[in-house]
N, C-alpha and C positions, 0 to 999 in steps of 0.2 A: 602669243600673238595679240597685238592691241590695235584695233581699227579706229580708235578715237582720233579724230583730226585735231590739229592745233586749234582751229577755230572752236570746235566743240569744247575743248579744254578751256579756252579763254572765256567763252560764254558761260561755261559752268562756274567759273570763278567770279564772275560779275555779281555783286550783291543783288539779290532778288528785288529789293525795295527800289534800287536804282533803275532796273529794267522796267518795273511797274510804272515809275514816274515817267519813264520815256514813252509810255503808251503801250508798248508791246502788242500783245494779241488783242487787247481791248479796242485799240484804234481800228483794227481790221474788222471787228465784229460790231462796232457801234456801241451806242449807250443803252440800247433796249434790253431790259432784263425780264422779258416776258416769261422766261422759263420759271420764274418764281411764282407766277400767277397760279392760283388754284392749289398750291401746296398747303397742307394743314400745318399748324404751329410746330408739331414734332418733326415733320418732314423738312420744314424750313430751317429749323434749328440744326438738323443733320447736315444740311447743305451749306449753311454758313459757318459751321465750326471747322475752319480750314486748317488751322495750325494745331500740331500735336496729334496724339493718338485718339482716334474716334471709333467707338463700337456702335454701329447702327443695328440695334436688336430689332429686327423686323418680323413681326408675326405674319401668319399666312394671310394673304390677300390685303396687305396694308400698304401696297404701292411702293415697295422697296426699289423696284427697277427705275421707277420715275424719280425717286429721291437720289438714287446713285447717278443717273445720267444728268440730273439737274446739278449735282455737285461738280461733275466734270465740266458742264457748261459754265458754271460759276467760276471755277478755276481759270478757264480760258477768257471769259468775259471781263473779269476784273484785272486781267494781266498778271495774276499771281503766278501762273505757270504757262509755258508754251506747250503745244501738243507733244513734242518729243520729250518733255520732262515729266510726263504723267505715265506711270505704269498702272494699267488697269487689267486685272487678271480674272478670267472666267473659267468655267469647267467645260464649256462646249463651244464649238465654232458658231453654232446658232446664236448663243447668248452674246458672243462677242460682235457678231454682225448686227444684232438687234441694238446693242448698246451704242455702236458707232452710228447707226442710222437715227436713233433717237436723239443723240447729241446734235447731229446735223440738223434735224428738224427744230430743235429747241434754239440753236443758234441762227436759224433762218437760212443756212446754206450748208452745203456738203463740207464736212471737216476732213481735210487732208492732213497728212503729216503726223498721224498718231501711229507711229511704228510699233509701239509697245502696248497696244491693246489687243489682247488675245488669250488663248488658253495657256495654262502652265506649260504644257509641252511645246506649243508653238513658240513661246518666248524663250524657253530654255534652249531649244535647238538653234536659235539665232545667237544666243550668247555662246554656246558651246562651239559653234563653228568659228567664232572669233578666237577661242582659247583652247582648241582641241589638243594642241601639243602638250599642254600642261597635264593631260591625263593619258598621254601616250598615243594619241590619235592624230590623223591628218584632218584638215578642214573639210575634206570631201568624204567624210565617213558615211557609211551606209546605216540606215536604221532597219533592223530586222523586223519582219512581221512575225505573227504567231507561228505560222507553219515553219518558217526558217529557224525560229528559235527552238522549236521542238525537234526539228531534224538535227540541229547542232548538238542539242543535249543528248539525243539518242546516240549519236556518234561518240560522244565523250563516255557514256555509260558502257557501250559495247567495247570501246577501246580499253577502258579500265577493267574489263572482265567482271562487271558487276551485274547482278541478277536484275534484269529489266522488270520482272514482276514485283520485286521488292522496291525498285526505284523506277516507276514509270516516268517517262519524260514529262508528261503533263503534270504529274504531281510535283516533280522537281521544279518545274517552271513556276508553279504556284508558290512553293516555298521561297524560291529566290526572289520572286516579285514581292512577297510579303517582307522579306528583309530589306529590299531596296526601298519599299514604301516607309520603312522605319530608319532609312538612311544608314543601314548597316552595310559596309563593305565586307569582303571575306574575312578581313583581319579584325573586324569590329563586332561580329556576332557574339552575343553574350554566351558564356559557357553553358548556361542552363539550356538555352535554345539549341546550341550546337549538340549538346549531349542528348537532347530529346530525339535527335536524328542520328545517333551513333557517331557523331562528328563527320559521317560520310557526306552529309549534305554540304557542309562547309567546304570539304575537299573538292566536291564537284563544282561548287560555286566558284571556288578559286580557279579551277581548271577552265570553267566556262568563261570567266572574265579574261583570262589570259588568251584564250582562243579568240575571243571577240577582239582583243587588241591586235592579234596577228592578222585578222581579217579586215582591220580598220572598220569596225562595226560596233554598234551598240543597240540595246533594245530600249523600249520606251522608258523603263524604269531608270535606265542610266542617264537619261537627259537631266533629270533633276539630281540624282545622286552625284554625277560628275560635277555639276555646277556648285552644289553644296560643298563638295570636297575642294574645288578651286577656291571658293570664297573663304573656306576655313584655313586654307594653307597659303594663300596668296593675298596678303592684306592690301597690296597696292591695287589689285584688280577690284576687290570689294569696294575700296574707297572711291575708285572711278565711277562705279555704278551707283553708289550712294550719293555722289555729287550730281550725277545725271538724272536719276530718279528722285526728283524733289518731292513728289507726291505719289503715294501708292494707294490704290483702291482694289479691294478684293471682294468678289461676289461669292455667295454661298460659303462663307468661311467655316461654317459648321461641318462641311464635307472634306476639309483638308486632312491630309495624312501627315505623318511626322516630317517627312522629307520636304513637303510643300511648306509646312510650318517653319522649318529651320531656314529655308531659302528666303521666305518673307521676313523673318525676324532679323536675319543678317543684313538684308537690304535696308531695313528700316531702323537699324540700331543706332545710326548717327543722328539723323534729323527727327526721327520718330513721327514723321508726317504720314501715318498710315490710317486709312479708314477701312475697317472690315465690317461687311454687311452680312448678316446671317441670322439664323433662328435656331437656338439650341433645341427647341422643341421639334424641329424638323430634321434632326441628325439621324438618318436611317441607314447609312451605308457603312456601318462598323465592320460588316462582313468583308468588305473590300478595302479595309485599311483606314477608313475615316475615323478621326479622333474627336469626339465631342468635347474632350477636355481642352482642345485648343481654344475654342471659343469661351468655355467656362473660366479659363484662367487669364483672359485677355487683360483684365485690370491688374493682375499680378505681374504679367509680363511687361506691361506699359503703365507704370504708376502715374496717377493723375489723369488717367484717360477720361475723356468725355463719353458718357454712355447715354445714347438717345434711344428711347423706346418707341417704335412705331406700333401703336396699338389700335388705331382706328381702321377697321376693316371695311373694304369696299366691295366684297364679294358676297358674303353669306348673311342669313337672317340672324337675329338675336338668338333664337332657339338653337340654331345649329352651332353658333359660337359658344353659347353656354354649355352645350353638351360636350363639345371638344375640350373646353376649359376644365369641365368637371372630371374628365378622364385624365388629362395631362397633369392636373394638380397632384396626383398620387405619386409622381416622379419626385425623388429627392434631389437628383443631380440636375438642377436647372436654375437658370437666373431669374425667372419668374416675370410674367407680364399678364395683363388681362385684356383680352380683345373686346372691343365694343363696336357698335354700328349705329348709324342714324336710320337704317332701314326699318321698315315695319316688321312686327313680330313674325308673320308668315305661319307656316305649319311647324308643329313640333316634330322632332326626330321620331320616326316611326320605328317600333320594335316588334318583330313578329317571330314566333317560333314555328317550326314545321316538323312533320313526322320524320322525313328523311330528306336527303339531298335532292332526290328527283322531284319530290313535291315542292321543294324550295325553288328549283328551276322552273317548274310549271307556273307557280304563283308569280314569280318575278316576270316571266314572259307575259303573263296576262296583264300585270300592272304596267308593263312597258307599252303594251298595245292600248290600254285604257288612257294612259298619259298622252299617247300619240293622238288618239281620237278626241281628248278633252272630255271624257265621260266621267271623270272624277270630280267634276264641278269646278275645274280650273281651266285656264286657257290651254290649248293643245301644246304639247311639248314634243318637238320633233325628235327623231331618232338620233340625229347628230348631237343633240343636247342631253342625251342620257348615256350613262356609263355604269358598268358593273366592275367593281374593284375587288379582286380576290387576294387572299394572302399567298396562296400557292398556285402555281400554273396548272396542276392537275385538277383544281376545281373548275377549270374552264370547260372540261369535257361535257359535264352535264348540261351546261348552258348551250354549248355549240350544238349538241345533239337535239336539244329541245327546239332551238331557233331554226335549225335546218329542217326539222320535221314540220314546224308550223309556217315556214317560209318567211321568217323574221330576218331581215338583212342585218348583218353584223360584220365588225371588223375586229381583229385581234391586233392590239398595239403592243409593240416591244418584243414580238416574237412571232413564230408561225402558229397557225391554227393547230388544234390538238392533233388531228389525224395527219398533219403534215410534218410533225416533229420527227426527227431522225430516229429516235429509239421506237416510236410507234410505227414508223414505216418499216423498220427492221422486224419488229415483232409481227406485223401483219404479213410480211413476206413469208415468215415461217409458217404462219397459219394458212396462208394460200397454198404453200407446198404440202401441207398436211391434208388439205382438201383435194388438190389436184397436183400431181407430179409433172404435169405437162407445162406448168407455168415457169418458162425459162427466165423471164425477167426477175421473178422472185429469187430463183436459184442463183443468178448472177449477183444479186444484191447481198445474199447471206453466205455464199460459199466460203468466204474468208472472214466472216464476221460472226463470232470473234475470230482472232487470228488462229489459222490452222496451218500456217506454213505453206499456203497455196498462192504463189505469186502469179504475175501475169502469164508466165510460160506454162504454169500448171493449168491455168484456166483455159488457155489456148489448146492445150492437149486435150482437155475434156470437150471443148467445142469441136475439135477435128473429129473426135471419136463419135460425137453425136451426128455431125453432118455426114460422115462417111456411111453410118449405118441408118440414117433417116430417122433418128429417135430424138427424144427430148434430152435436155442437158442432164437431168437426173439419171436417165438411162445411159447417157454417155459417160457419166461418173462411175456408174456400175461397171461399165466396160473397162474403164481405166483401172479400176480396183481389181477386177478379175484378171486382167492381163498384166497387172503390175507395171503399167506404163509410166508410173512415177516412182520415186524412191524416197526413202527416209520418212521424216515426220509427216510430210505432205500426204503420202500414200496412206499411212495409218489413220490420220485424222479424216481424210476423205472417206475412208471405209466406215469409220464411226458415224459420220454425217449420213451417209447413205442408209446404214442400218437404222438410224434414228428416224429418218424420213419414211422408211418402210414401216416401221413400228407405229408411228404417229398416224399414217395413212390408214392403216389397218384398224386402228382404234376409232378413227372418225367414222369408218364404214360400219363397224360393229356397234357403235354408240355404247361401248362398255363402261365409259366414264362420262360424267357430265362434262359438257363442253368447257366449263370454267376450270375444272380439275385438269382436263386435257391441255387447255391453254397454259396453265401453270407448269405442267409437266414438260411441254415443249420448251418453254423459256428456260426451265431449269436444266434439262437434259442436254439442250444444245449448247449450254455454257454462256447463253446470252445474259441471263440475270447475274451469273457470277462475274461476268466481265465488268458490269457496272458496280457490283459490290466491291470489286478489287480496285476500282478507279478511285483515286484519291482527289480528284478535282472538285471544286465547289459545286459543279453542275451535276455530279453523279447522284446525290441524294434525290434531287428533283426528278431526274430521269427514272430512278427506281419507283418513285411515287406515281409518275405518269404510267408506268408499266402496271402497277397495282390498279390504277384507275381504268386502264384498258381491260383487264380481267374483270373488273367490276361491271363494266358496260356490257359484257356478255350475258349478264344476268337477265337482260331484257329480251333475249332471243332464245329460240328453241334449240338451235345448234349453231356450230361454227360457220357453216356455209351461209345460213340466214344472216348472220352478223356481217360477214364479208360483203354480201350483196348490198346490205343496207348501207355500209360505209361507201361502197363503190358508187351507189346511186346518189347519195346525198352530196358526195364530193364532185360528181359529175354535174349535178344540178347547180352547184354553187360556183358560179363564175363571177369574175370581177364586173360588177354592174354599177352603173351610175346610180345616183339617188342617195338618200340618207341611210345611215346605218348606226346601230347602237354600238358603242365601243366596249370591248372587254379587255381588261389588262390587269397586271398585278399592282398592288399598292405601291411598290417601288417605282414602277414605270409611270404612275400617275402624278408623281411629284412635279409641281409646276404647272399642272393643268387644272381646269375647272369646268364643271358642267351644272346646268340648272338642276338636274335630277341624278342623284347617285344612289346605287344599291351596293350595300356592303354585306355580302353573304359569308356564311361559314364562321360566325363568331362563336367558336367553341374551344374550350381549353384543350391544348394539344395541337389544335390546328391554328388558332389565333387567340392567345399568343402561341407561337410555334414551340412545340415540345423541344425540338432540336436546339433552338435558340437559347431556351432556358437551361437545358442540360449542359450545353457547351459553355455558356457565358454567365450563368446564375442570374443574380440581381441585375447586372449590367445588361444582360440579354433581354430581361423582362422589361427594363426601362426603355430599351430601343424598340421593343415590340409595342410598347404603349405610345411611344412617339409615332410609330407607324399608324396606330389607331387614330391619333390626332390628325395626321396628314390625310387619312381617308376621309374623316368627317369633314375637314375643312376644304375638300375639293368640291363640296356641294354648295350651290348658290341658294337654292329655294327648297328643294325636297331631298331629304336624306333618309334612307331606309336601311335599318340594320336587321339582319336576320340570322337564324341559326337552326340547326336541325338536331332533334333529339336522338336520332339514330343514323349511323353511317354503316354501309354495307362494305365489308372488306374481305375479299376472297370468298364471297359466297355466304359469309356469316355476319349477322347483325352485331354492331357494337354500339352500346349506349354512349351518349356524349354529355358532358356537363356544359352548360352555357359558359361563355367566356367570362373570366373575372372582370374584364373591362365593362361588361354590361352592368354589373353592380355599381360601377363608378359613374354611370350616367345619372345626372340629377333629375329627380322625379318631375319636377315642375316643367321640364322642358322635353319630356318624352311622352308620346302616346303609345301605350301598349295595345297593339292590335290583337295579339295573342300573348298571354302571360309567360314570362321566362320561368316562372315557378312550375315547371312541368310536373314535379313530383306531387304537388297538391292537386292537380287536375286528374290524376289516375291514368294519364296517357304517357306518351313520349318516352323520356328517358326511364320512367318506371317500367316501361315495357309490358304493361298489363292492360288488356281490354276489359270491358265490363263483363265479358264471359268468363274471365279467369276466376278461380276459386278465391274466396276471401283470405284463406291462409297464405296462398302463393302471393297475392297481391301485398299482404302485410309483410311477409318476409322480404320481398323485393324492395318495397318502400323503406323498410328499416335499413336494409344494406345501403341503399343510395343516399338516404339521409345521413348515414354515418360517414359515407364518402365525403359528402359536402361539408359535414362538421369537421372531419379530420383535415380537409383542405383549408379550413379557417378562412374561407372566401365568401361563403353565402350566409353568414350568420349576421350580417349588417342589417340595420333597420330597412334599407332599401330592398334587400333580398327577401326579408320576411314580409315586407309590404306586397311585393310582387307575388309571393307564394299565396298570400291571402286572397289575391284577386283570382288565383287559379282555382279557388273553390267554386267560382261562379261562371267561369268561361273555360271551355275546353280547348286544347291545343289544336291548331290547324293540322288536318291529316287527310290523306287521300281516301276516297270512298272505298277503294279496294283493300285498305288497311283496317277498316273499322272492326272487322270480325276476326282479326288476327291476334294471336298471343306470340309475342316475340321477346326473347331475352337473349343473353349472351350465348346460349347453347342452341338457339333457333328452335325452341319447342313449338310444335304446331298447335293451333287452336282447334283443328279439325280432327275428326276420327274417321276410321274406315266405314264406308257405308253412307257418309254424308253426301247430300245433294248440293252441288255448288254450280256457280255460273262464272264463265270466262268471256270477256268482251269479244273475243275472236272466235272461240270454239263453241260457245254457247253453253247449254246445260249438260251436266255429266255427274257421275258418281265416283267418289274416291275409292280406289281398290287398294292402295298402299301408301304408307307414309315413311319417309326417311328424313328426319330433321324438319326443314321447312321445304323439302322437295316432295311433291305429291304425284302419285301415279293415278291418272284419272281416265276412265272410259267415257268419252263424250257421246252424246246421243247421235250426233251426225259426224263428228270429226274422228271418232275412233279413240284408240289408246294414245295418250300423250303424257309426257313428264313435264310438269310446270312447277314454278315456284309459288309458294302459298300466297304471296303478296298480290298475285295477279287474279286471284279468285275471291268470291265472296259466297256466303251462304245463299242457297237458291232463293230463299224467302226474303233476302235483302237485295235481290237483283234490281229491284225498282229504284234503289238509291244511287245506282251507278250512273255517273254522268257520261253520255255518249257524245 
């Protein structure tokens, strides 16, 4: 189907120069070229280089959106192109709206008739509706959402007699989406990739595509895949679009995947009037199919291309830009540019190490409040102008807990707050039932999570049994099991669940295990942890990390019930209120944003750079992590603070952490070390030794850690040794309650039986027993308690404890 009118075809055939001489769009918009005012030389060069391929290599904060919209205005103002002859592609609807509005403001009026300015998907769906029959669809095809897609895949898996545990629909959807991002149809998947999934993945992919055609439907990946296929197999259609789209502009080119890249190359292959705007140093979406190689080989794809580097930054101070440049310079796969600014030097990037993650959260909370009050010797910085950017979402928990406790307003951008996340709510429901079997809402949430073969009818049977006997749903479930009111798998699984709930409830009452161990046991025995371990979607590892963080949070409480009460209270108190709030988000979510003050916590090897990224992608993964560090630093306008913790607590045990290798890539002249990252030299932190530890023990630990650093071949640079030397004179930041602790990987306690200690809540007491870093203490007023060693100090050091 071809909807091009004869007039369109005729106008497309008229020589461009002839239309320009006739006045064209220029006559409508007048002779004013005010849109060029204020552009720096590089921006103006990018705007005026209209013909042929152009790569606008735009560094962070260099005004690329202004240059891009000015280029569109220039095409229109000079009569070089009419609105319907410009294809302008973005990644988000928000970016498309902003681009259109800016062009209108530059031209002095609303720009109408730009039908081809939008996202990749929005433009491709318009094209596909014109030519749907060429791929076996009708023009009124349906676009499936994620739920419909998963339901259809599940039907195919069941119909094929395939084990759903081996091929979960969500995993299969991810595999198919990945192939579509690479422009692979079922018949084009490389043998190596097909073999990696026992060829079953390709079979299911082919069945899925056939079923979509029967339903006259497609998914989002099909929109691009079908148009690439049409362009590759129907040259007449491709030529029509090449004539129509005389000028092509692409925003965020570094984020394009293979299918988007092929679609653009095909459209631009005739006239080559394509302008791609992007920054290879900000390519951070490889995990969802983006190929940084697309921008790196632009000059190879389009020989003779004009490359314009936008390097003048309008956002950050010189110190911040130099720090970011120092880090990204270690990447080998980059085109290279050097950002500069006319702004004053401002503050150096601040670097500080902390004893653990909780101390890091406390310190950052205090700094945020100090910046807000203006007590650091600078003008006050409102909460809306401050942000915390984390590498992994589970890092947010410590900050959310701290801010809720001290009443510091915050917002989480790009996702729900920690305790509102699906996996956390599920886990909390299990914990609530372990404490109280009367919690019907919690039971309804988890009765079939993970899947136990208990559908709506089974749940209704349980509810009837409970109502009839005037008991809770747990008791109703017990009645159903005893009376065998269900059959098959559902009855067996319900019996297992009821037995588990009884066992966990008894252990809560007996306090026979620590509440952290019990929490782990509940998540494991219920099958909930296993459910996410078997889930092959990209989100699953993050959900497992969040569950670990949840168990870690229990460490601050005496029992499971106290923790549940704490969460209930803080979530009840945190309502949507007006006023300023500090922003918390992941580094990925922060791209495109900027804040006067930015905190970058958790710069530790394994956390950032992410161990999973390095394990799965090697050097390529490490370079993407480094680009993420560059993005994080360049979000800051005036104040940038990088921090790390020497110890992290995982499942009740301390683990030492090495500072991130990116820290050593920070240039010394642009960094102020508040606390030295050379924690080994200071006798604290990752060495895990307090001044009370024996010299022999300290020496053995130091030797081991230095060997680790040496083997990693990361911390032997001059910068690392320099920072280590500073550690001889300044100690690492650490909480007062940790000063008299001895902590290593096996959690050896610094205390002995009979020691007098002090706890901020329970007061003075005497240690009666020690198990790892768990202390059994008889307090003078509070009686016998089990507490973690980090929460007490020696009695004679009690005066040092901050209240």
